[in-house]
N, C-alpha and C positions, 0 to 999 in steps of 0.2 A: 504494500500500500504506500509506504513512504517513498519508495523508489519511483512509483508512478507519479506521485505528487511532485517529487523533485524534478522528474523529467518534464512535467507540464510547466512548472515554474521556469525551468531552464529554457524551454522552447519559447515561452512568452517573453522572457528577458532577452533572449537572443533576437527575437523579432523586434522588440523595442529598440535594441542597440542598432540593429541593421537598418531599421527605418528612421532612426534618429528622431523619434517623436516623443517628447516628454511634455507633460502639462502639470506643473506644480504651482499651486496658488496663483493662477492667472498668468504665469510665465510659461509660454509655449516655445519649445525648441523643436523645430521641424526642418529636416534636411540641413541646409547651411544658413538658416536664419533664426534669430531669436525674436519672437513677437512679445514685446513688453506688455504688461498688464494695462498700460494706457493706450495701446494700439500702435505704438511706434515699432519700427523694424530695425534690428541691429544684425549685421553680418556676423556669423560665427567665426572665431579666430582659432588658430592652432592651439592657443592656450585653453580656450573653451573646450576644444576636442579632448585635450589631455586631461582636463578636470573631469569631463564626463566619463572618459575611459577609466580613470581612477575610481570614480563613484561606482561604476558598473562592476569593477573588480571587487570592491568592498561589499557590494550587494550580493555578488555571486559567492563570496567567502561566507557571508552571513547565512545564506541558504544552504551552503555545503555543511556548515556546522549544525544547522537546524535539521537537515535531512541527509545525514552522511550515507555515502554509497560504499564505503570501504569497510563496513562492518563495525566501525567504532560506535560508541554509544552517543546517541543524539542528545543535544542540549535543549533545555526548555527555552522558549522565547524570552521569558523574563530574565534568563541568565545572560542573554546576549544584548548588545546595543545595536539597534537598527541604524544603518548608516544614514546620515543626514544628507539631503539633496543639496548640491552646491548652489551657492548664490551666483547665478549667472546674469541675472537682470533685476530690475526693480521688483519689489514685492508689494502687492496691494492687499488691503484687508478684504475687499470684496472682488473676486475674480470676474472678469468680463467675458463670459461665454455662455 
């Protein structure tokens, strides 16, 4: 059961990384553009790409600890710290979507 769930999470995460679409608190990162919460557009830089790659690596490590496939004992979610999404753009209190 946990292997199937891990595979599903991995597939969804891989799809998200490949499509480069993220929507966190009104900040949308799609392909090579950041759509700010106020509607302005910012081109994504190599630094942004690097930060997103690091975030996705931390997220994958979180899920590997939560649903291990190597036979080691799984940790509970409360024992792990969920990786925080990087601040790539302005953050608004109320998302515009």
